C-alpha positions in Angstrom: 92.2 124.2 97.5 90.3 122.1 100.1 90.4 118.4 99.3 87.0 116.9 98.5 86.7 113.9 101.0 84.1 112.0 98.9 85.6 111.9 95.4 88.9 111.2 93.7 89.8 113.7 91.0 91.8 113.6 87.8 93.0 116.6 85.9 92.0 116.9 82.2 95.2 118.8 81.2 97.4 116.0 82.6 95.3 113.4 80.9 95.5 115.1 77.5 99.3 115.4 77.7 99.7 111.8 78.7 97.5 110.6 75.9 99.5 112.6 73.3 102.8 111.2 74.6 101.4 107.6 74.6 100.2 108.0 71.0 103.6 109.2 69.9 105.2 106.2 71.6 102.7 103.7 70.2 103.5 104.9 66.6 107.0 103.5 67.1 106.2 99.9 68.1 104.8 96.7 66.6 103.2 95.3 69.8 102.6 96.2 73.4 102.9 94.6 76.8 100.0 95.7 78.9 100.7 95.5 82.6 97.8 95.1 85.1 97.9 94.8 88.8 97.0 91.2 89.8 95.1 92.5 92.9 92.8 94.4 90.5 92.7 92.4 87.2 89.7 94.3 86.0 89.9 97.7 87.7 93.5 98.3 86.6 92.5 97.7 82.9 91.7 100.8 80.9 88.1 100.4 79.5 88.9 101.6 76.0 92.3 100.0 75.8 91.8 98.6 72.3 90.9 102.1 70.9 93.7 103.8 72.9 96.3 101.3 71.6 94.9 101.7 68.0 94.4 97.9 68.0 98.1 97.1 68.5 98.5 93.4 69.3 99.2 93.0 73.0 100.3 90.6 75.7 98.6 91.2 79.1 100.8 90.6 82.1 99.1 90.4 85.6 102.0 91.8 87.6 102.5 91.5 91.4 101.0 88.0 91.2 103.0 87.1 94.4 100.6 89.3 96.3 97.4 87.3 95.4 96.0 83.8 95.6 97.1 81.8 92.6 94.0 79.7 92.2 91.8 82.8 92.3 94.1 84.6 89.8 93.8 81.7 87.4 90.1 82.3 87.1 90.7 86.0 86.2 93.3 84.9 83.6 90.8 82.6 81.9 88.2 85.4 82.0 90.5 88.0 80.5 91.6 85.6 77.8 88.0 85.1 76.8 87.1 88.7 77.0 90.1 90.2 75.2 91.3 87.4 72.9 94.8 88.2 74.1 97.4 86.0 75.7 97.4 86.6 79.5 100.2 85.7 81.9 100.8 86.1 85.6 104.2 87.5 86.6 106.1 89.4 89.3 109.3 91.3 89.4 111.1 88.6 91.4 110.4 85.7 89.1 112.9 85.6 86.2 111.8 82.1 84.9 109.2 83.5 82.6 111.3 86.0 80.7 111.9 83.8 77.6 108.2 83.0 77.4 107.3 86.7 77.5 109.9 87.6 74.9 108.8 84.8 72.6 105.2 85.8 72.7 105.7 89.5 71.9 108.0 88.6 69.0 105.2 86.4 67.7 102.7 89.2 68.1 105.0 91.6 66.2 105.5 89.3 63.2 102.6 90.4 61.1 103.9 94.0 61.0 107.4 92.8 60.3 106.0 90.8 57.4 104.1 93.8 56.1 107.4 95.8 56.2 109.3 93.1 54.3 106.5 92.9 51.7 107.3 96.5 50.9 110.9 95.5 50.0 112.5 96.5 53.3 114.8 94.2 55.2 113.7 92.3 58.3 114.3 94.2 61.5 113.9 93.2 65.1 110.4 93.5 66.7 109.8 96.8 68.6 107.7 96.6 71.7 106.8 98.9 74.6 105.3 98.4 78.0 102.1 100.2 78.9 99.7 100.4 81.9 98.2 102.6 84.5 100.5 104.3 87.1 102.2 102.0 89.6 101.1 98.7 88.2 104.8 97.8 87.9 105.7 98.8 84.3 109.2 99.8 85.2 109.8 96.6 87.1 108.8 94.6 84.0 111.1 96.7 81.8 114.0 96.1 84.3 113.2 92.4 84.4 113.3 92.1 80.6 116.5 94.2 80.2 118.4 92.7 83.2 120.3 90.3 81.0 120.9 92.8 78.2 121.8 96.4 79.1 122.8 97.3 75.5 121.1 100.6 74.6 120.9 101.2 70.9 119.7 104.8 71.1 118.1 106.7 68.2 117.1 105.1 64.9 116.3 106.4 61.5 112.7 107.6 61.6 112.5 107.2 65.3 112.3 110.1 67.8 115.7 110.8 69.1 114.6 111.1 72.7 113.4 107.5 72.6 115.9 104.9 74.0 115.8 101.3 73.0 117.3 98.2 74.5 118.2 95.2 72.5 116.8 92.2 74.4 118.0 89.7 71.7 118.5 89.8 67.9 114.7 89.5 67.4 113.5 92.1 70.0 114.0 95.7 70.9 112.3 97.2 73.9 111.4 100.9 74.3 112.9 101.6 77.8 110.3 104.2 78.7 107.0 103.0 80.1 103.8 104.2 78.5 101.5 105.6 81.1 97.8 105.0 80.3 95.9 108.0 81.6 92.9 107.3 83.9 90.0 109.0 82.1 87.0 107.6 83.9 84.5 108.7 86.4 83.7 105.4 88.0 84.4 106.2 91.7 84.3 102.6 92.8 87.0 101.8 90.4 88.9 104.9 91.4 88.9 103.9 95.0 90.2 100.4 94.1 93.1 102.0 92.2 93.8 104.2 95.3 93.9 101.0 97.4 96.9 99.8 95.5 98.5 103.2 95.2 97.8 103.7 91.4 96.5 107.2 92.1 98.4 110.1 93.6 97.8 110.5 97.3 97.0 114.2 96.6 93.8 113.0 94.9 92.2 111.4 98.0 91.9 111.2 101.7 93.8 108.4 103.4 91.1 108.0 106.0 88.3 107.7 103.4 90.3 105.2 101.3 91.4 103.1 104.3 87.8 102.8 105.6 86.5 102.0 102.1 89.1 99.2 101.8 87.9 97.8 105.1 84.3 98.0 104.0 84.7 96.1 100.7 86.6 93.1 102.1 84.9 89.8 101.8 84.5 87.6 104.9 87.8 85.7 104.5 89.7 88.9 103.8 88.1 90.7 106.8 89.2 87.8 109.0 92.8 88.2 107.8 92.7 91.9 108.7 91.2 91.1 112.2 94.0 88.6 112.8 96.8 90.9 111.6 95.6 93.8 113.8 94.5 91.5 116.7 91.0 92.9 116.6 88.4 90.9 118.6 85.4 89.5 116.8 83.1 91.7 118.8 84.7 94.9 117.6 83.7 96.4 114.3 86.4 96.4 111.6 87.1 100.2 111.4 89.9 102.7 111.7 89.1 103.7 115.3 89.1 100.2 116.6 92.3 99.3 114.9 93.9 102.5 116.2 92.8 101.6 119.8 94.1 98.0 119.5 97.5 99.2 118.2 97.6 102.1 120.7 98.0 104.6 117.9 96.5 107.5 119.9 96.8 111.2 119.9 97.6 113.4 122.9 94.3 113.7 124.8 93.2 110.2 124.1 91.6 110.4 120.7 92.4 107.9 118.0 95.1 108.8 115.5 93.0 108.2 112.4 95.5 109.5 109.9 98.4 107.4 111.2 96.2 104.3 111.4 94.9 104.9 107.9 98.4 105.2 106.5 99.5 102.0 108.1 96.4 100.1 106.9 97.1 101.1 103.3 100.8 100.4 103.6 100.3 97.0 105.2 97.8 96.0 102.5 99.9 97.3 99.6 103.0 95.4 100.9 101.1 92.1 101.2 101.6 91.9 104.9 98.0 91.1 105.7 97.2 88.5 103.1 97.0 87.7 99.4 93.9 89.3 98.1 92.2 90.1 94.8 89.8 92.9 95.3 87.8 92.6 92.0 85.0 90.2 91.7 83.9 88.0 88.8 80.1 87.9 88.1 
């Protein structure tokens, strides 16, 4: 099938399957850790997250915060706290200092359900939590971070699906070691392109050339200057794939620009934080 160069596509069958699996996982836990990409604090958030999570209490983690400007991210943290009523924290997979704070907060969020269980005459049990988020926001890295100091898997439980594996973080908390993938059911192409910028959508769903040029087009003035400096592009040259290709001498036999190779490098360099620390969403 020929790839549509102008739109990013999702497949309803895959979405339905992902939603069913996520609902099954959510039925097992008391609270969730929702992971967002700090470069897209708004676009990496699922619009109907409260409904999808069945109003489970949640802690929001803005992951990959080492790839963005801290002062700018603080503004988004305040905004998300006000809009969601949830606790919001910045984190990254390399920073281990905030583990105890994360653990403490999700245990607190789980307490109402634990109390409800005890009110029925059952014994207190550890809080059960899972990590959810869109693809490639860093869910697995958060799970690895939380379980690094405790690799004790406790396996199946009474009333809990056998295939689900749990890790005892401490006596108060157990973590489902499988990340919950939030399916991307939305038709907002602007948001879709932003998710593609940070590699949260399969490359099979879009054209590298289209997405790389879209990335260059949405940059603000400061960000565009950083791209120009990184690729040594003169101010009198338009910031586009062809000019970057020429400056880097990424050319095809015959002298035409190698647009595909250049596009792949632009996206890779941005995703790895080589060009600068950017947030691509805007407030207001």
